[in-house]
PDB file of all heavy atoms in Angstrom:
ATOM      1  N   MET A   1     214.146  50.554 133.937  1.00  0.00           N
ATOM      2  CA  MET A   1     214.916  49.297 133.721  1.00  0.00           C
ATOM      3  C   MET A   1     216.103  49.784 132.543  1.00  0.00           C
ATOM      4  O   MET A   1     215.569  50.148 131.518  1.00  0.00           O
ATOM      5  CB  MET A   1     214.111  48.141 133.239  1.00  0.00           C
ATOM      6  CG  MET A   1     214.970  46.865 133.124  1.00  0.00           C
ATOM      7  SD  MET A   1     213.882  45.477 132.607  1.00  0.00           S
ATOM      8  CE  MET A   1     213.188  45.062 134.237  1.00  0.00           C
ATOM      9  N   PRO A   2     217.237  49.599 132.877  1.00  0.00           N
ATOM     10  CA  PRO A   2     218.324  49.873 131.730  1.00  0.00           C
ATOM     11  C   PRO A   2     218.170  49.012 130.491  1.00  0.00           C
ATOM     12  O   PRO A   2     217.508  47.839 130.529  1.00  0.00           O
ATOM     13  CB  PRO A   2     219.561  49.442 132.458  1.00  0.00           C
ATOM     14  CG  PRO A   2     219.268  49.317 133.947  1.00  0.00           C
ATOM     15  CD  PRO A   2     217.808  48.895 133.990  1.00  0.00           C
ATOM     16  N   GLN A   3     218.603  49.560 129.540  1.00  0.00           N
ATOM     17  CA  GLN A   3     218.471  48.887 128.097  1.00  0.00           C
ATOM     18  C   GLN A   3     219.083  47.562 128.072  1.00  0.00           C
ATOM     19  O   GLN A   3     218.534  46.528 127.599  1.00  0.00           O
ATOM     20  CB  GLN A   3     219.086  49.811 127.117  1.00  0.00           C
ATOM     21  CG  GLN A   3     218.927  49.166 125.756  1.00  0.00           C
ATOM     22  CD  GLN A   3     218.116  50.087 124.758  1.00  0.00           C
ATOM     23  OE1 GLN A   3     217.932  51.173 124.984  1.00  0.00           O
ATOM     24  NE2 GLN A   3     217.699  49.574 123.659  1.00  0.00           N
ATOM     25  N   THR A   4     220.273  47.317 128.734  1.00  0.00           N
ATOM     26  CA  THR A   4     220.991  46.073 128.698  1.00  0.00           C
ATOM     27  C   THR A   4     220.161  44.956 129.476  1.00  0.00           C
ATOM     28  O   THR A   4     220.065  43.839 129.034  1.00  0.00           O
ATOM     29  CB  THR A   4     222.296  46.265 129.346  1.00  0.00           C
ATOM     30  OG1 THR A   4     222.338  46.754 130.689  1.00  0.00           O
ATOM     31  CG2 THR A   4     223.251  47.140 128.515  1.00  0.00           C
ATOM     32  N   ALA A   5     219.511  45.422 130.520  1.00  0.00           N
ATOM     33  CA  ALA A   5     218.767  44.477 131.367  1.00  0.00           C
ATOM     34  C   ALA A   5     217.472  44.067 130.483  1.00  0.00           C
ATOM     35  O   ALA A   5     217.071  42.835 130.680  1.00  0.00           O
ATOM     36  CB  ALA A   5     218.283  44.989 132.653  1.00  0.00           C
ATOM     37  N   THR A   6     216.760  44.983 129.791  1.00  0.00           N
ATOM     38  CA  THR A   6     215.742  44.696 128.983  1.00  0.00           C
ATOM     39  C   THR A   6     216.121  43.641 127.918  1.00  0.00           C
ATOM     40  O   THR A   6     215.432  42.732 127.554  1.00  0.00           O
ATOM     41  CB  THR A   6     215.131  45.888 128.373  1.00  0.00           C
ATOM     42  OG1 THR A   6     214.828  46.775 129.510  1.00  0.00           O
ATOM     43  CG2 THR A   6     213.924  45.665 127.662  1.00  0.00           C
ATOM     44  N   LYS A   7     217.257  44.062 127.239  1.00  0.00           N
ATOM     45  CA  LYS A   7     217.670  43.120 126.074  1.00  0.00           C
ATOM     46  C   LYS A   7     218.071  41.724 126.679  1.00  0.00           C
ATOM     47  O   LYS A   7     217.682  40.746 125.974  1.00  0.00           O
ATOM     48  CB  LYS A   7     218.949  43.665 125.436  1.00  0.00           C
ATOM     49  CG  LYS A   7     219.402  42.991 124.221  1.00  0.00           C
ATOM     50  CD  LYS A   7     220.452  43.748 123.485  1.00  0.00           C
ATOM     51  CE  LYS A   7     220.855  43.073 122.273  1.00  0.00           C
ATOM     52  NZ  LYS A   7     222.004  43.605 121.586  1.00  0.00           N
ATOM     53  N   ARG A   8     218.672  41.757 127.818  1.00  0.00           N
ATOM     54  CA  ARG A   8     219.051  40.345 128.340  1.00  0.00           C
ATOM     55  C   ARG A   8     217.751  39.484 128.793  1.00  0.00           C
ATOM     56  O   ARG A   8     217.677  38.407 128.458  1.00  0.00           O
ATOM     57  CB  ARG A   8     219.864  40.636 129.651  1.00  0.00           C
ATOM     58  CG  ARG A   8     220.490  39.252 130.144  1.00  0.00           C
ATOM     59  CD  ARG A   8     221.413  39.514 131.359  1.00  0.00           C
ATOM     60  NE  ARG A   8     222.164  40.769 131.269  1.00  0.00           N
ATOM     61  CZ  ARG A   8     222.319  41.546 132.315  1.00  0.00           C
ATOM     62  NH1 ARG A   8     221.647  41.535 133.482  1.00  0.00           N
ATOM     63  NH2 ARG A   8     222.964  42.610 132.163  1.00  0.00           N
ATOM     64  N   LEU A   9     216.795  40.217 129.326  1.00  0.00           N
ATOM     65  CA  LEU A   9     215.440  39.619 129.569  1.00  0.00           C
ATOM     66  C   LEU A   9     214.818  39.061 128.294  1.00  0.00           C
ATOM     67  O   LEU A   9     214.342  37.974 128.212  1.00  0.00           O
ATOM     68  CB  LEU A   9     214.603  40.476 130.297  1.00  0.00           C
ATOM     69  CG  LEU A   9     213.155  39.998 130.778  1.00  0.00           C
ATOM     70  CD1 LEU A   9     213.335  38.791 131.560  1.00  0.00           C
ATOM     71  CD2 LEU A   9     212.314  41.056 131.396  1.00  0.00           C
ATOM     72  N   TRP A  10     214.909  39.809 127.163  1.00  0.00           N
ATOM     73  CA  TRP A  10     214.232  39.466 125.904  1.00  0.00           C
ATOM     74  C   TRP A  10     215.046  38.223 125.439  1.00  0.00           C
ATOM     75  O   TRP A  10     214.287  37.310 124.920  1.00  0.00           O
ATOM     76  CB  TRP A  10     214.322  40.536 124.953  1.00  0.00           C
ATOM     77  CG  TRP A  10     213.697  40.335 123.643  1.00  0.00           C
ATOM     78  CD1 TRP A  10     212.329  40.514 123.379  1.00  0.00           C
ATOM     79  CD2 TRP A  10     214.373  39.947 122.450  1.00  0.00           C
ATOM     80  NE1 TRP A  10     212.130  40.074 122.178  1.00  0.00           N
ATOM     81  CE2 TRP A  10     213.281  39.790 121.556  1.00  0.00           C
ATOM     82  CE3 TRP A  10     215.651  39.624 122.189  1.00  0.00           C
ATOM     83  CZ2 TRP A  10     213.603  39.434 120.138  1.00  0.00           C
ATOM     84  CZ3 TRP A  10     215.865  39.077 120.836  1.00  0.00           C
ATOM     85  CH2 TRP A  10     214.975  39.057 119.995  1.00  0.00           C
ATOM     86  N   LEU A  11     216.336  38.279 125.529  1.00  0.00           N
ATOM     87  CA  LEU A  11     217.097  37.187 124.911  1.00  0.00           C
ATOM     88  C   LEU A  11     216.882  35.888 125.685  1.00  0.00           C
ATOM     89  O   LEU A  11     216.784  34.721 125.109  1.00  0.00           O
ATOM     90  CB  LEU A  11     218.607  37.524 124.968  1.00  0.00           C
ATOM     91  CG  LEU A  11     219.014  38.408 123.892  1.00  0.00           C
ATOM     92  CD1 LEU A  11     220.592  38.779 124.077  1.00  0.00           C
ATOM     93  CD2 LEU A  11     218.853  37.807 122.382  1.00  0.00           C
ATOM     94  N   ARG A  12     216.699  36.064 126.979  1.00  0.00           N
ATOM     95  CA  ARG A  12     216.380  34.917 127.785  1.00  0.00           C
ATOM     96  C   ARG A  12     215.083  34.318 127.532  1.00  0.00           C
ATOM     97  O   ARG A  12     214.837  32.988 127.474  1.00  0.00           O
ATOM     98  CB  ARG A  12     216.520  35.351 129.388  1.00  0.00           C
ATOM     99  CG  ARG A  12     216.441  34.131 130.262  1.00  0.00           C
ATOM    100  CD  ARG A  12     216.648  34.597 131.712  1.00  0.00           C
ATOM    101  NE  ARG A  12     216.640  33.570 132.673  1.00  0.00           N
ATOM    102  CZ  ARG A  12     216.937  33.569 133.845  1.00  0.00           C
ATOM    103  NH1 ARG A  12     217.223  34.703 134.425  1.00  0.00           N
ATOM    104  NH2 ARG A  12     216.856  32.506 134.639  1.00  0.00           N
ATOM    105  N   ARG A  13     214.052  35.123 127.377  1.00  0.00           N
ATOM    106  CA  ARG A  13     212.690  34.687 126.957  1.00  0.00           C
ATOM    107  C   ARG A  13     212.713  34.001 125.659  1.00  0.00           C
ATOM    108  O   ARG A  13     212.012  32.954 125.436  1.00  0.00           O
ATOM    109  CB  ARG A  13     211.745  35.893 127.005  1.00  0.00           C
ATOM    110  CG  ARG A  13     211.349  36.305 128.396  1.00  0.00           C
ATOM    111  CD  ARG A  13     210.360  37.475 128.304  1.00  0.00           C
ATOM    112  NE  ARG A  13     209.963  37.917 129.601  1.00  0.00           N
ATOM    113  CZ  ARG A  13     209.237  38.832 129.963  1.00  0.00           C
ATOM    114  NH1 ARG A  13     208.736  39.638 128.929  1.00  0.00           N
ATOM    115  NH2 ARG A  13     208.979  39.243 131.220  1.00  0.00           N
ATOM    116  N   MET A  14     213.420  34.582 124.690  1.00  0.00           N
ATOM    117  CA  MET A  14     213.566  33.982 123.381  1.00  0.00           C
ATOM    118  C   MET A  14     214.198  32.556 123.435  1.00  0.00           C
ATOM    119  O   MET A  14     213.814  31.636 122.724  1.00  0.00           O
ATOM    120  CB  MET A  14     214.194  34.911 122.430  1.00  0.00           C
ATOM    121  CG  MET A  14     213.288  36.084 121.997  1.00  0.00           C
ATOM    122  SD  MET A  14     211.702  35.655 121.407  1.00  0.00           S
ATOM    123  CE  MET A  14     212.300  34.935 119.773  1.00  0.00           C
ATOM    124  N   GLY A  15     215.160  32.598 124.193  1.00  0.00           N
ATOM    125  CA  GLY A  15     216.000  31.362 124.385  1.00  0.00           C
ATOM    126  C   GLY A  15     215.029  30.262 124.907  1.00  0.00           C
ATOM    127  O   GLY A  15     215.051  28.969 124.550  1.00  0.00           O
ATOM    128  N   TRP A  16     214.130  30.558 125.934  1.00  0.00           N
ATOM    129  CA  TRP A  16     213.356  29.472 126.515  1.00  0.00           C
ATOM    130  C   TRP A  16     212.290  29.053 125.403  1.00  0.00           C
ATOM    131  O   TRP A  16     211.870  27.991 125.291  1.00  0.00           O
ATOM    132  CB  TRP A  16     212.505  30.061 127.707  1.00  0.00           C
ATOM    133  CG  TRP A  16     213.261  29.977 128.954  1.00  0.00           C
ATOM    134  CD1 TRP A  16     213.876  30.869 129.678  1.00  0.00           C
ATOM    135  CD2 TRP A  16     213.633  28.695 129.665  1.00  0.00           C
ATOM    136  NE1 TRP A  16     214.482  30.298 130.749  1.00  0.00           N
ATOM    137  CE2 TRP A  16     214.272  28.960 130.779  1.00  0.00           C
ATOM    138  CE3 TRP A  16     213.147  27.364 129.414  1.00  0.00           C
ATOM    139  CZ2 TRP A  16     214.668  28.069 131.724  1.00  0.00           C
ATOM    140  CZ3 TRP A  16     213.481  26.341 130.390  1.00  0.00           C
ATOM    141  CH2 TRP A  16     214.409  26.685 131.385  1.00  0.00           C
ATOM    142  N   LEU A  17     211.809  30.124 124.644  1.00  0.00           N
ATOM    143  CA  LEU A  17     210.836  29.717 123.661  1.00  0.00           C
ATOM    144  C   LEU A  17     211.510  28.830 122.554  1.00  0.00           C
ATOM    145  O   LEU A  17     210.660  27.851 122.179  1.00  0.00           O
ATOM    146  CB  LEU A  17     210.427  31.105 122.950  1.00  0.00           C
ATOM    147  CG  LEU A  17     209.391  30.879 121.712  1.00  0.00           C
ATOM    148  CD1 LEU A  17     207.995  30.515 122.234  1.00  0.00           C
ATOM    149  CD2 LEU A  17     209.190  32.219 120.955  1.00  0.00           C
ATOM    150  N   VAL A  18     212.583  29.009 122.212  1.00  0.00           N
ATOM    151  CA  VAL A  18     213.309  28.224 121.169  1.00  0.00           C
ATOM    152  C   VAL A  18     213.468  26.813 121.849  1.00  0.00           C
ATOM    153  O   VAL A  18     213.402  25.833 121.092  1.00  0.00           O
ATOM    154  CB  VAL A  18     214.698  28.870 120.679  1.00  0.00           C
ATOM    155  CG1 VAL A  18     215.484  27.867 119.811  1.00  0.00           C
ATOM    156  CG2 VAL A  18     214.355  30.131 119.841  1.00  0.00           C
ATOM    157  N   LEU A  19     213.972  26.808 123.026  1.00  0.00           N
ATOM    158  CA  LEU A  19     214.166  25.543 123.686  1.00  0.00           C
ATOM    159  C   LEU A  19     212.873  24.682 123.772  1.00  0.00           C
ATOM    160  O   LEU A  19     212.917  23.425 123.388  1.00  0.00           O
ATOM    161  CB  LEU A  19     214.816  25.735 125.216  1.00  0.00           C
ATOM    162  CG  LEU A  19     215.004  24.480 125.907  1.00  0.00           C
ATOM    163  CD1 LEU A  19     216.131  23.645 125.258  1.00  0.00           C
ATOM    164  CD2 LEU A  19     215.291  24.912 127.361  1.00  0.00           C
ATOM    165  N   ILE A  20     211.758  25.232 124.235  1.00  0.00           N
ATOM    166  CA  ILE A  20     210.587  24.521 124.277  1.00  0.00           C
ATOM    167  C   ILE A  20     210.031  24.178 122.989  1.00  0.00           C
ATOM    168  O   ILE A  20     209.563  23.005 122.771  1.00  0.00           O
ATOM    169  CB  ILE A  20     209.515  25.459 125.125  1.00  0.00           C
ATOM    170  CG1 ILE A  20     209.894  25.590 126.574  1.00  0.00           C
ATOM    171  CG2 ILE A  20     208.139  24.845 124.904  1.00  0.00           C
ATOM    172  CD1 ILE A  20     209.115  26.747 127.167  1.00  0.00           C
ATOM    173  N   TRP A  21     210.177  25.033 121.902  1.00  0.00           N
ATOM    174  CA  TRP A  21     209.760  24.633 120.623  1.00  0.00           C
ATOM    175  C   TRP A  21     210.603  23.509 119.986  1.00  0.00           C
ATOM    176  O   TRP A  21     209.999  22.500 119.530  1.00  0.00           O
ATOM    177  CB  TRP A  21     209.933  25.780 119.680  1.00  0.00           C
ATOM    178  CG  TRP A  21     209.581  25.446 118.308  1.00  0.00           C
ATOM    179  CD1 TRP A  21     208.310  25.469 117.648  1.00  0.00           C
ATOM    180  CD2 TRP A  21     210.687  25.210 117.199  1.00  0.00           C
ATOM    181  NE1 TRP A  21     208.542  25.052 116.348  1.00  0.00           N
ATOM    182  CE2 TRP A  21     209.995  24.950 115.951  1.00  0.00           C
ATOM    183  CE3 TRP A  21     211.959  25.102 117.216  1.00  0.00           C
ATOM    184  CZ2 TRP A  21     210.508  24.616 114.782  1.00  0.00           C
ATOM    185  CZ3 TRP A  21     212.631  24.867 116.022  1.00  0.00           C
ATOM    186  CH2 TRP A  21     211.866  24.542 114.893  1.00  0.00           C
ATOM    187  N   GLY A  22     211.887  23.563 120.364  1.00  0.00           N
ATOM    188  CA  GLY A  22     212.747  22.430 119.799  1.00  0.00           C
ATOM    189  C   GLY A  22     212.561  21.148 120.478  1.00  0.00           C
ATOM    190  O   GLY A  22     212.442  20.036 119.854  1.00  0.00           O
ATOM    191  N   LEU A  23     212.274  21.221 121.856  1.00  0.00           N
ATOM    192  CA  LEU A  23     211.991  19.882 122.578  1.00  0.00           C
ATOM    193  C   LEU A  23     210.618  19.305 121.970  1.00  0.00           C
ATOM    194  O   LEU A  23     210.362  18.279 121.954  1.00  0.00           O
ATOM    195  CB  LEU A  23     211.938  20.121 123.954  1.00  0.00           C
ATOM    196  CG  LEU A  23     213.283  20.402 124.613  1.00  0.00           C
ATOM    197  CD1 LEU A  23     213.060  20.768 125.960  1.00  0.00           C
ATOM    198  CD2 LEU A  23     214.204  19.269 124.432  1.00  0.00           C
ATOM    199  N   SER A  24     209.620  20.229 121.649  1.00  0.00           N
ATOM    200  CA  SER A  24     208.244  19.758 121.296  1.00  0.00           C
ATOM    201  C   SER A  24     208.315  19.140 119.921  1.00  0.00           C
ATOM    202  O   SER A  24     207.809  18.097 119.598  1.00  0.00           O
ATOM    203  CB  SER A  24     207.231  20.897 121.271  1.00  0.00           C
ATOM    204  OG  SER A  24     207.501  21.814 120.333  1.00  0.00           O
ATOM    205  N   VAL A  25     209.272  19.647 119.053  1.00  0.00           N
ATOM    206  CA  VAL A  25     209.409  19.104 117.713  1.00  0.00           C
ATOM    207  C   VAL A  25     210.130  17.735 117.720  1.00  0.00           C
ATOM    208  O   VAL A  25     209.733  16.712 117.122  1.00  0.00           O
ATOM    209  CB  VAL A  25     210.277  20.190 116.781  1.00  0.00           C
ATOM    210  CG1 VAL A  25     210.683  19.426 115.512  1.00  0.00           C
ATOM    211  CG2 VAL A  25     209.444  21.278 116.454  1.00  0.00           C
ATOM    212  N   ALA A  26     211.152  17.729 118.724  1.00  0.00           N
ATOM    213  CA  ALA A  26     211.844  16.478 118.974  1.00  0.00           C
ATOM    214  C   ALA A  26     210.766  15.384 119.541  1.00  0.00           C
ATOM    215  O   ALA A  26     211.004  14.223 119.081  1.00  0.00           O
ATOM    216  CB  ALA A  26     213.079  16.617 119.820  1.00  0.00           C
ATOM    217  N   ALA A  27     209.992  15.741 120.376  1.00  0.00           N
ATOM    218  CA  ALA A  27     209.103  14.807 120.973  1.00  0.00           C
ATOM    219  C   ALA A  27     208.157  14.345 119.916  1.00  0.00           C
ATOM    220  O   ALA A  27     207.731  13.156 119.862  1.00  0.00           O
ATOM    221  CB  ALA A  27     208.225  15.456 122.223  1.00  0.00           C
ATOM    222  N   LEU A  28     207.615  15.152 119.223  1.00  0.00           N
ATOM    223  CA  LEU A  28     206.650  14.859 117.994  1.00  0.00           C
ATOM    224  C   LEU A  28     207.439  13.873 116.973  1.00  0.00           C
ATOM    225  O   LEU A  28     206.734  12.810 116.594  1.00  0.00           O
ATOM    226  CB  LEU A  28     206.287  16.069 117.244  1.00  0.00           C
ATOM    227  CG  LEU A  28     205.174  15.799 116.147  1.00  0.00           C
ATOM    228  CD1 LEU A  28     203.935  15.225 116.718  1.00  0.00           C
ATOM    229  CD2 LEU A  28     204.939  17.199 115.310  1.00  0.00           C
ATOM    230  N   GLY A  29     208.638  14.106 116.610  1.00  0.00           N
ATOM    231  CA  GLY A  29     209.435  13.144 115.837  1.00  0.00           C
ATOM    232  C   GLY A  29     209.535  11.878 116.503  1.00  0.00           C
ATOM    233  O   GLY A  29     209.546  10.915 115.741  1.00  0.00           O
ATOM    234  N   LEU A  30     209.842  11.733 117.788  1.00  0.00           N
ATOM    235  CA  LEU A  30     209.944  10.572 118.453  1.00  0.00           C
ATOM    236  C   LEU A  30     208.669   9.774 118.466  1.00  0.00           C
ATOM    237  O   LEU A  30     208.782   8.527 118.239  1.00  0.00           O
ATOM    238  CB  LEU A  30     210.399  10.755 119.948  1.00  0.00           C
ATOM    239  CG  LEU A  30     210.478   9.534 120.782  1.00  0.00           C
ATOM    240  CD1 LEU A  30     211.645   8.609 120.329  1.00  0.00           C
ATOM    241  CD2 LEU A  30     210.803  10.081 122.184  1.00  0.00           C
ATOM    242  N   VAL A  31     207.573  10.389 118.723  1.00  0.00           N
ATOM    243  CA  VAL A  31     206.248   9.728 118.684  1.00  0.00           C
ATOM    244  C   VAL A  31     206.056   9.215 117.220  1.00  0.00           C
ATOM    245  O   VAL A  31     205.504   8.014 117.124  1.00  0.00           O
ATOM    246  CB  VAL A  31     205.110  10.664 119.174  1.00  0.00           C
ATOM    247  CG1 VAL A  31     203.778  10.052 118.861  1.00  0.00           C
ATOM    248  CG2 VAL A  31     205.283  10.965 120.585  1.00  0.00           C
ATOM    249  N   ALA A  32     206.363   9.911 116.168  1.00  0.00           N
ATOM    250  CA  ALA A  32     206.140   9.548 114.865  1.00  0.00           C
ATOM    251  C   ALA A  32     206.931   8.276 114.580  1.00  0.00           C
ATOM    252  O   ALA A  32     206.449   7.397 113.985  1.00  0.00           O
ATOM    253  CB  ALA A  32     206.392  10.621 113.981  1.00  0.00           C
ATOM    254  N   TRP A  33     208.211   8.405 114.947  1.00  0.00           N
ATOM    255  CA  TRP A  33     209.080   7.212 114.784  1.00  0.00           C
ATOM    256  C   TRP A  33     208.642   5.914 115.589  1.00  0.00           C
ATOM    257  O   TRP A  33     208.650   4.842 114.966  1.00  0.00           O
ATOM    258  CB  TRP A  33     210.663   7.645 115.338  1.00  0.00           C
ATOM    259  CG  TRP A  33     211.515   6.577 115.135  1.00  0.00           C
ATOM    260  CD1 TRP A  33     212.060   5.950 114.059  1.00  0.00           C
ATOM    261  CD2 TRP A  33     212.180   5.814 116.298  1.00  0.00           C
ATOM    262  NE1 TRP A  33     213.006   5.009 114.256  1.00  0.00           N
ATOM    263  CE2 TRP A  33     212.992   4.930 115.678  1.00  0.00           C
ATOM    264  CE3 TRP A  33     211.975   5.890 117.631  1.00  0.00           C
ATOM    265  CZ2 TRP A  33     213.799   4.099 116.423  1.00  0.00           C
ATOM    266  CZ3 TRP A  33     212.807   4.998 118.417  1.00  0.00           C
ATOM    267  CH2 TRP A  33     213.592   4.090 117.745  1.00  0.00           C
ATOM    268  N   LEU A  34     208.059   6.099 116.750  1.00  0.00           N
ATOM    269  CA  LEU A  34     207.670   5.016 117.535  1.00  0.00           C
ATOM    270  C   LEU A  34     206.344   4.364 116.741  1.00  0.00           C
ATOM    271  O   LEU A  34     206.187   3.212 116.674  1.00  0.00           O
ATOM    272  CB  LEU A  34     207.240   5.284 118.871  1.00  0.00           C
ATOM    273  CG  LEU A  34     208.514   5.535 119.753  1.00  0.00           C
ATOM    274  CD1 LEU A  34     208.059   6.089 121.136  1.00  0.00           C
ATOM    275  CD2 LEU A  34     209.284   4.259 120.076  1.00  0.00           C
ATOM    276  N   PHE A  35     205.524   5.214 116.330  1.00  0.00           N
ATOM    277  CA  PHE A  35     204.271   4.698 115.481  1.00  0.00           C
ATOM    278  C   PHE A  35     204.742   4.050 114.301  1.00  0.00           C
ATOM    279  O   PHE A  35     204.122   2.952 114.006  1.00  0.00           O
ATOM    280  CB  PHE A  35     203.367   5.998 115.078  1.00  0.00           C
ATOM    281  CG  PHE A  35     202.185   6.294 116.006  1.00  0.00           C
ATOM    282  CD1 PHE A  35     202.271   7.512 116.772  1.00  0.00           C
ATOM    283  CD2 PHE A  35     201.245   5.357 116.240  1.00  0.00           C
ATOM    284  CE1 PHE A  35     201.223   7.788 117.696  1.00  0.00           C
ATOM    285  CE2 PHE A  35     200.226   5.736 117.035  1.00  0.00           C
ATOM    286  CZ  PHE A  35     200.199   6.897 117.857  1.00  0.00           C
ATOM    287  N   ARG A  36     205.722   4.517 113.642  1.00  0.00           N
ATOM    288  CA  ARG A  36     206.210   3.762 112.447  1.00  0.00           C
ATOM    289  C   ARG A  36     206.673   2.484 112.820  1.00  0.00           C
ATOM    290  O   ARG A  36     206.388   1.357 112.099  1.00  0.00           O
ATOM    291  CB  ARG A  36     207.358   4.687 111.767  1.00  0.00           C
ATOM    292  CG  ARG A  36     207.726   4.079 110.498  1.00  0.00           C
ATOM    293  CD  ARG A  36     208.706   5.180 109.789  1.00  0.00           C
ATOM    294  NE  ARG A  36     209.215   4.527 108.512  1.00  0.00           N
ATOM    295  CZ  ARG A  36     209.791   5.143 107.589  1.00  0.00           C
ATOM    296  NH1 ARG A  36     210.089   6.413 107.829  1.00  0.00           N
ATOM    297  NH2 ARG A  36     210.270   4.564 106.509  1.00  0.00           N
ATOM    298  N   ILE A  37     207.562   2.245 113.856  1.00  0.00           N
ATOM    299  CA  ILE A  37     208.067   1.055 114.241  1.00  0.00           C
ATOM    300  C   ILE A  37     206.855   0.058 114.600  1.00  0.00           C
ATOM    301  O   ILE A  37     206.807  -1.109 114.242  1.00  0.00           O
ATOM    302  CB  ILE A  37     208.915   1.085 115.462  1.00  0.00           C
ATOM    303  CG1 ILE A  37     210.345   1.744 115.015  1.00  0.00           C
ATOM    304  CG2 ILE A  37     209.233  -0.190 116.169  1.00  0.00           C
ATOM    305  CD1 ILE A  37     211.319   2.028 115.958  1.00  0.00           C
ATOM    306  N   PHE A  38     205.935   0.500 115.526  1.00  0.00           N
ATOM    307  CA  PHE A  38     204.864  -0.283 115.781  1.00  0.00           C
ATOM    308  C   PHE A  38     203.938  -0.699 114.687  1.00  0.00           C
ATOM    309  O   PHE A  38     203.502  -1.867 114.639  1.00  0.00           O
ATOM    310  CB  PHE A  38     204.039   0.365 117.048  1.00  0.00           C
ATOM    311  CG  PHE A  38     204.614   0.409 118.303  1.00  0.00           C
ATOM    312  CD1 PHE A  38     204.711   1.659 119.075  1.00  0.00           C
ATOM    313  CD2 PHE A  38     205.238  -0.628 118.821  1.00  0.00           C
ATOM    314  CE1 PHE A  38     205.416   1.686 120.271  1.00  0.00           C
ATOM    315  CE2 PHE A  38     206.128  -0.687 119.964  1.00  0.00           C
ATOM    316  CZ  PHE A  38     206.007   0.578 120.782  1.00  0.00           C
ATOM    317  N   MET A  39     203.798   0.171 113.743  1.00  0.00           N
ATOM    318  CA  MET A  39     202.931  -0.097 112.547  1.00  0.00           C
ATOM    319  C   MET A  39     203.670  -1.278 111.730  1.00  0.00           C
ATOM    320  O   MET A  39     202.991  -2.056 111.219  1.00  0.00           O
ATOM    321  CB  MET A  39     202.597   0.999 111.778  1.00  0.00           C
ATOM    322  CG  MET A  39     201.587   1.846 112.539  1.00  0.00           C
ATOM    323  SD  MET A  39     201.250   3.430 111.567  1.00  0.00           S
ATOM    324  CE  MET A  39     200.318   2.732 110.106  1.00  0.00           C
ATOM    325  N   GLY A  40     205.027  -1.049 111.663  1.00  0.00           N
ATOM    326  CA  GLY A  40     205.782  -2.053 110.922  1.00  0.00           C
ATOM    327  C   GLY A  40     205.662  -3.432 111.644  1.00  0.00           C
ATOM    328  O   GLY A  40     205.630  -4.400 110.877  1.00  0.00           O
ATOM    329  N   LEU A  41     205.795  -3.489 112.931  1.00  0.00           N
ATOM    330  CA  LEU A  41     205.699  -4.779 113.601  1.00  0.00           C
ATOM    331  C   LEU A  41     204.323  -5.396 113.412  1.00  0.00           C
ATOM    332  O   LEU A  41     204.157  -6.655 113.457  1.00  0.00           O
ATOM    333  CB  LEU A  41     205.978  -4.564 115.047  1.00  0.00           C
ATOM    334  CG  LEU A  41     207.409  -4.076 115.452  1.00  0.00           C
ATOM    335  CD1 LEU A  41     207.510  -3.889 116.839  1.00  0.00           C
ATOM    336  CD2 LEU A  41     208.243  -5.333 115.108  1.00  0.00           C
ATOM    337  N   ALA A  42     203.261  -4.617 113.284  1.00  0.00           N
ATOM    338  CA  ALA A  42     201.865  -5.078 113.075  1.00  0.00           C
ATOM    339  C   ALA A  42     201.733  -5.441 111.620  1.00  0.00           C
ATOM    340  O   ALA A  42     200.579  -6.055 111.225  1.00  0.00           O
ATOM    341  CB  ALA A  42     200.816  -4.077 113.510  1.00  0.00           C
ATOM    342  N   GLY A  43     202.666  -5.244 110.694  1.00  0.00           N
ATOM    343  CA  GLY A  43     202.421  -5.610 109.259  1.00  0.00           C
ATOM    344  C   GLY A  43     201.959  -4.474 108.420  1.00  0.00           C
ATOM    345  O   GLY A  43     201.538  -4.765 107.236  1.00  0.00           O
ATOM    346  N   LEU A  44     201.808  -3.235 109.037  1.00  0.00           N
ATOM    347  CA  LEU A  44     201.219  -2.200 108.246  1.00  0.00           C
ATOM    348  C   LEU A  44     202.269  -1.371 107.574  1.00  0.00           C
ATOM    349  O   LEU A  44     202.572  -0.303 108.041  1.00  0.00           O
ATOM    350  CB  LEU A  44     200.387  -1.336 109.138  1.00  0.00           C
ATOM    351  CG  LEU A  44     199.154  -2.081 109.812  1.00  0.00           C
ATOM    352  CD1 LEU A  44     198.532  -1.082 110.835  1.00  0.00           C
ATOM    353  CD2 LEU A  44     198.182  -2.467 108.826  1.00  0.00           C
ATOM    354  N   THR A  45     202.916  -1.902 106.597  1.00  0.00           N
ATOM    355  CA  THR A  45     204.034  -1.063 106.036  1.00  0.00           C
ATOM    356  C   THR A  45     203.618  -0.697 104.534  1.00  0.00           C
ATOM    357  O   THR A  45     202.650  -1.112 103.900  1.00  0.00           O
ATOM    358  CB  THR A  45     205.362  -2.012 105.845  1.00  0.00           C
ATOM    359  OG1 THR A  45     204.880  -3.189 105.018  1.00  0.00           O
ATOM    360  CG2 THR A  45     205.739  -2.416 107.063  1.00  0.00           C
ATOM    361  N   LEU A  46     204.234   0.291 104.000  1.00  0.00           N
ATOM    362  CA  LEU A  46     203.969   0.777 102.718  1.00  0.00           C
ATOM    363  C   LEU A  46     204.568  -0.032 101.530  1.00  0.00           C
ATOM    364  O   LEU A  46     205.677  -0.554 101.695  1.00  0.00           O
ATOM    365  CB  LEU A  46     204.537   2.232 102.503  1.00  0.00           C
ATOM    366  CG  LEU A  46     203.827   3.266 103.369  1.00  0.00           C
ATOM    367  CD1 LEU A  46     204.532   4.529 103.302  1.00  0.00           C
ATOM    368  CD2 LEU A  46     202.267   3.490 102.939  1.00  0.00           C
TER     369      LEU A  46
END
């Protein structure tokens, strides 16, 4: 396999890894934000 193809494959895999990681962090932030809203509606505020 040529070096450019190997490098392109590595960059593509790293791109997917970063994309999945970013989406998981965003999803966790969304869930935390929703929990905060629901707890506020229930009267559980700091």
